[in-house]
N, CA, C and O atoms as CSV, one atom per row, in Angstrom:
chain,resi,resn,atom,element,x,y,z
A,1,MET,N,N,6.113,-6.745,21.664
A,1,MET,CA,C,5.239,-7.595,20.894
A,1,MET,C,C,4.952,-6.925,19.540
A,1,MET,O,O,4.725,-5.717,19.478
A,2,GLU,N,N,4.962,-7.695,18.491
A,2,GLU,CA,C,4.709,-7.172,17.151
A,2,GLU,C,C,3.220,-7.207,16.837
A,2,GLU,O,O,2.484,-8.078,17.302
A,3,GLU,N,N,2.803,-6.242,16.043
A,3,GLU,CA,C,1.405,-6.136,15.643
A,3,GLU,C,C,1.349,-5.862,14.146
A,3,GLU,O,O,2.027,-4.958,13.656
A,4,LEU,N,N,0.560,-6.622,13.426
A,4,LEU,CA,C,0.402,-6.419,11.992
A,4,LEU,C,C,-0.391,-5.140,11.765
A,4,LEU,O,O,-1.515,-5.014,12.252
A,5,ILE,N,N,0.188,-4.181,11.023
A,5,ILE,CA,C,-0.507,-2.922,10.784
A,5,ILE,C,C,-0.975,-2.793,9.331
A,5,ILE,O,O,-1.887,-2.016,9.046
A,6,CYS,N,N,-0.365,-3.540,8.414
A,6,CYS,CA,C,-0.851,-3.529,7.037
A,6,CYS,C,C,-0.301,-4.739,6.292
A,6,CYS,O,O,0.661,-5.379,6.719
A,7,ASN,N,N,-0.932,-5.024,5.185
A,7,ASN,CA,C,-0.502,-6.106,4.318
A,7,ASN,C,C,-0.384,-5.539,2.907
A,7,ASN,O,O,-1.290,-4.851,2.437
A,8,VAL,N,N,0.730,-5.825,2.228
A,8,VAL,CA,C,0.946,-5.320,0.873
A,8,VAL,C,C,1.276,-6.499,-0.029
A,8,VAL,O,O,2.163,-7.296,0.275
A,9,GLU,N,N,0.549,-6.604,-1.151
A,9,GLU,CA,C,0.810,-7.631,-2.153
A,9,GLU,C,C,1.161,-6.945,-3.464
A,9,GLU,O,O,0.537,-5.950,-3.832
A,10,PHE,N,N,2.144,-7.465,-4.163
A,10,PHE,CA,C,2.491,-6.961,-5.487
A,10,PHE,C,C,2.199,-8.055,-6.500
A,10,PHE,O,O,2.643,-9.193,-6.351
A,11,LEU,N,N,1.446,-7.695,-7.532
A,11,LEU,CA,C,1.053,-8.637,-8.579
A,11,LEU,C,C,1.477,-8.074,-9.927
A,11,LEU,O,O,1.445,-6.862,-10.141
A,12,ARG,N,N,1.866,-8.945,-10.821
A,12,ARG,CA,C,2.257,-8.491,-12.156
A,12,ARG,C,C,1.124,-8.801,-13.123
A,12,ARG,O,O,0.749,-9.958,-13.310
A,13,GLY,N,N,0.581,-7.743,-13.740
A,13,GLY,CA,C,-0.427,-7.891,-14.779
A,13,GLY,C,C,0.251,-7.979,-16.127
A,13,GLY,O,O,1.479,-8.002,-16.205
A,14,SER,N,N,-0.533,-8.027,-17.188
A,14,SER,CA,C,0.063,-8.152,-18.518
A,14,SER,C,C,0.822,-6.891,-18.928
A,14,SER,O,O,1.843,-6.981,-19.610
A,15,ALA,N,N,0.332,-5.711,-18.518
A,15,ALA,CA,C,0.989,-4.472,-18.935
A,15,ALA,C,C,1.306,-3.555,-17.758
A,15,ALA,O,O,1.770,-2.432,-17.954
A,16,GLU,N,N,1.057,-4.024,-16.541
A,16,GLU,CA,C,1.276,-3.153,-15.394
A,16,GLU,C,C,1.534,-3.972,-14.133
A,16,GLU,O,O,1.298,-5.179,-14.084
A,17,LEU,N,N,2.021,-3.275,-13.130
A,17,LEU,CA,C,2.214,-3.876,-11.822
A,17,LEU,C,C,1.071,-3.385,-10.930
A,17,LEU,O,O,0.683,-2.218,-10.988
A,18,VAL,N,N,0.541,-4.283,-10.111
A,18,VAL,CA,C,-0.571,-3.958,-9.228
A,18,VAL,C,C,-0.114,-4.153,-7.794
A,18,VAL,O,O,0.504,-5.165,-7.465
A,19,ALA,N,N,-0.416,-3.192,-6.949
A,19,ALA,CA,C,-0.155,-3.325,-5.515
A,19,ALA,C,C,-1.502,-3.329,-4.819
A,19,ALA,O,O,-2.337,-2.457,-5.060
A,20,ARG,N,N,-1.711,-4.309,-3.958
A,20,ARG,CA,C,-2.934,-4.400,-3.172
A,20,ARG,C,C,-2.546,-4.186,-1.714
A,20,ARG,O,O,-1.767,-4.956,-1.152
A,21,VAL,N,N,-3.089,-3.147,-1.110
A,21,VAL,CA,C,-2.747,-2.788,0.261
A,21,VAL,C,C,-3.991,-2.929,1.116
A,21,VAL,O,O,-5.075,-2.498,0.724
A,22,SER,N,N,-3.833,-3.537,2.291
A,22,SER,CA,C,-4.957,-3.576,3.226
A,22,SER,C,C,-4.450,-3.206,4.609
A,22,SER,O,O,-3.393,-3.650,5.056
A,23,SER,N,N,-5.254,-2.367,5.272
A,23,SER,CA,C,-4.959,-1.972,6.646
A,23,SER,C,C,-6.278,-1.730,7.356
A,23,SER,O,O,-7.312,-1.520,6.722
A,24,GLU,N,N,-6.228,-1.762,8.654
A,24,GLU,CA,C,-7.443,-1.560,9.426
A,24,GLU,C,C,-8.022,-0.172,9.181
A,24,GLU,O,O,-9.235,-0.027,9.025
A,25,ALA,N,N,-7.176,0.840,9.147
A,25,ALA,CA,C,-7.642,2.216,8.990
A,25,ALA,C,C,-8.096,2.513,7.563
A,25,ALA,O,O,-9.091,3.210,7.366
A,26,GLY,N,N,-7.384,1.996,6.573
A,26,GLY,CA,C,-7.664,2.359,5.187
A,26,GLY,C,C,-8.435,1.340,4.384
A,26,GLY,O,O,-8.820,1.619,3.249
A,27,GLY,N,N,-8.671,0.164,4.942
A,27,GLY,CA,C,-9.348,-0.887,4.196
A,27,GLY,C,C,-8.455,-1.448,3.104
A,27,GLY,O,O,-7.228,-1.392,3.196
A,28,VAL,N,N,-9.086,-1.990,2.070
A,28,VAL,CA,C,-8.341,-2.581,0.952
A,28,VAL,C,C,-8.383,-1.610,-0.220
A,28,VAL,O,O,-9.441,-1.088,-0.572
A,29,ARG,N,N,-7.219,-1.375,-0.819
A,29,ARG,CA,C,-7.152,-0.530,-2.011
A,29,ARG,C,C,-6.073,-1.053,-2.949
A,29,ARG,O,O,-5.154,-1.758,-2.531
A,30,GLU,N,N,-6.202,-0.695,-4.226
A,30,GLU,CA,C,-5.262,-1.130,-5.251
A,30,GLU,C,C,-4.636,0.058,-5.955
A,30,GLU,O,O,-5.258,1.107,-6.122
A,31,TYR,N,N,-3.407,-0.129,-6.359
A,31,TYR,CA,C,-2.670,0.869,-7.136
A,31,TYR,C,C,-2.132,0.162,-8.358
A,31,TYR,O,O,-1.706,-0.991,-8.282
A,32,ARG,N,N,-2.149,0.849,-9.484
A,32,ARG,CA,C,-1.659,0.279,-10.743
A,32,ARG,C,C,-0.722,1.271,-11.414
A,32,ARG,O,O,-0.975,2.476,-11.425
A,33,ALA,N,N,0.352,0.753,-11.966
A,33,ALA,CA,C,1.302,1.599,-12.688
A,33,ALA,C,C,2.101,0.718,-13.646
A,33,ALA,O,O,2.207,-0.492,-13.447
A,34,PRO,N,N,2.660,1.336,-14.684
A,34,PRO,CA,C,3.424,0.555,-15.657
A,34,PRO,C,C,4.785,0.090,-15.146
A,34,PRO,O,O,5.380,-0.819,-15.725
A,35,SER,N,N,5.285,0.696,-14.074
A,35,SER,CA,C,6.602,0.289,-13.569
A,35,SER,C,C,6.542,0.020,-12.064
A,35,SER,O,O,5.672,0.533,-11.360
A,36,ALA,N,N,7.471,-0.785,-11.597
A,36,ALA,CA,C,7.539,-1.103,-10.167
A,36,ALA,C,C,7.791,0.148,-9.345
A,36,ALA,O,O,7.168,0.338,-8.300
A,37,GLY,N,N,8.692,0.997,-9.800
A,37,GLY,CA,C,9.008,2.217,-9.061
A,37,GLY,C,C,7.796,3.113,-8.871
A,37,GLY,O,O,7.603,3.683,-7.797
A,38,ALA,N,N,6.978,3.237,-9.916
A,38,ALA,CA,C,5.799,4.109,-9.846
A,38,ALA,C,C,4.761,3.555,-8.879
A,38,ALA,O,O,4.183,4.314,-8.101
A,39,VAL,N,N,4.514,2.260,-8.910
A,39,VAL,CA,C,3.502,1.687,-8.009
A,39,VAL,C,C,4.010,1.692,-6.562
A,39,VAL,O,O,3.228,1.904,-5.636
A,40,ILE,N,N,5.289,1.463,-6.366
A,40,ILE,CA,C,5.856,1.501,-5.017
A,40,ILE,C,C,5.782,2.917,-4.455
A,40,ILE,O,O,5.483,3.094,-3.274
A,41,ASP,N,N,6.047,3.921,-5.277
A,41,ASP,CA,C,5.909,5.317,-4.827
A,41,ASP,C,C,4.486,5.611,-4.372
A,41,ASP,O,O,4.289,6.283,-3.360
A,42,GLN,N,N,3.489,5.114,-5.108
A,42,GLN,CA,C,2.094,5.318,-4.731
A,42,GLN,C,C,1.796,4.687,-3.372
A,42,GLN,O,O,1.147,5.300,-2.525
A,43,VAL,N,N,2.271,3.466,-3.171
A,43,VAL,CA,C,2.040,2.757,-1.907
A,43,VAL,C,C,2.724,3.487,-0.755
A,43,VAL,O,O,2.126,3.674,0.305
A,44,ILE,N,N,3.963,3.896,-0.955
A,44,ILE,CA,C,4.706,4.606,0.092
A,44,ILE,C,C,3.980,5.885,0.492
A,44,ILE,O,O,3.794,6.149,1.680
A,45,ASN,N,N,3.572,6.675,-0.489
A,45,ASN,CA,C,2.894,7.940,-0.198
A,45,ASN,C,C,1.601,7.715,0.576
A,45,ASN,O,O,1.313,8.425,1.539
A,46,ASP,N,N,0.826,6.723,0.147
A,46,ASP,CA,C,-0.442,6.442,0.819
A,46,ASP,C,C,-0.230,5.985,2.257
A,46,ASP,O,O,-0.891,6.481,3.170
A,47,LEU,N,N,0.681,5.047,2.462
A,47,LEU,CA,C,0.922,4.538,3.813
A,47,LEU,C,C,1.532,5.606,4.713
A,47,LEU,O,O,1.211,5.672,5.900
A,48,GLN,N,N,2.398,6.431,4.166
A,48,GLN,CA,C,2.992,7.508,4.954
A,48,GLN,C,C,1.904,8.463,5.443
A,48,GLN,O,O,1.896,8.841,6.615
A,49,GLU,N,N,0.989,8.855,4.559
A,49,GLU,CA,C,-0.118,9.723,4.955
A,49,GLU,C,C,-1.001,9.047,6.004
A,49,GLU,O,O,-1.396,9.669,6.990
A,50,GLU,N,N,-1.304,7.767,5.781
A,50,GLU,CA,C,-2.176,7.041,6.704
A,50,GLU,C,C,-1.575,6.966,8.107
A,50,GLU,O,O,-2.265,7.228,9.091
A,51,PHE,N,N,-0.304,6.613,8.201
A,51,PHE,CA,C,0.291,6.391,9.516
A,51,PHE,C,C,0.743,7.676,10.192
A,51,PHE,O,O,0.866,7.712,11.416
A,52,GLU,N,N,0.993,8.733,9.422
A,52,GLU,CA,C,1.321,10.022,10.049
A,52,GLU,C,C,0.087,10.650,10.675
A,52,GLU,O,O,0.190,11.365,11.672
A,53,SER,N,N,-1.081,10.389,10.096
A,53,SER,CA,C,-2.315,10.981,10.620
A,53,SER,C,C,-3.018,10.081,11.637
A,53,SER,O,O,-3.986,10.503,12.269
A,54,ALA,N,N,-2.543,8.853,11.798
A,54,ALA,CA,C,-3.183,7.922,12.731
A,54,ALA,C,C,-2.815,8.272,14.160
A,54,ALA,O,O,-1.676,8.646,14.438
A,55,PRO,N,N,-3.777,8.152,15.071
A,55,PRO,CA,C,-3.443,8.389,16.490
A,55,PRO,C,C,-2.533,7.286,17.011
A,55,PRO,O,O,-2.641,6.146,16.560
A,56,PRO,N,N,-1.644,7.589,17.942
A,56,PRO,CA,C,-0.760,6.550,18.483
A,56,PRO,C,C,-1.568,5.473,19.198
A,56,PRO,O,O,-2.595,5.754,19.817
A,57,SER,N,N,-1.091,4.246,19.104
A,57,SER,CA,C,-1.831,3.144,19.753
A,57,SER,C,C,-1.339,2.857,21.139
A,57,SER,O,O,-1.860,1.963,21.806
């Protein structure tokens, strides 16, 4: 059975890309960067830290 563990939205602002991440453990947070690669790196690093430190379900 699948379980939703996080939701990620990518939005394009006038001068930057915004990623909005929400998860049960971390709540809702936003990341902003001038390029897609930079904002995606931020999201990856955050989620990797969150899920590596989370207890198994």
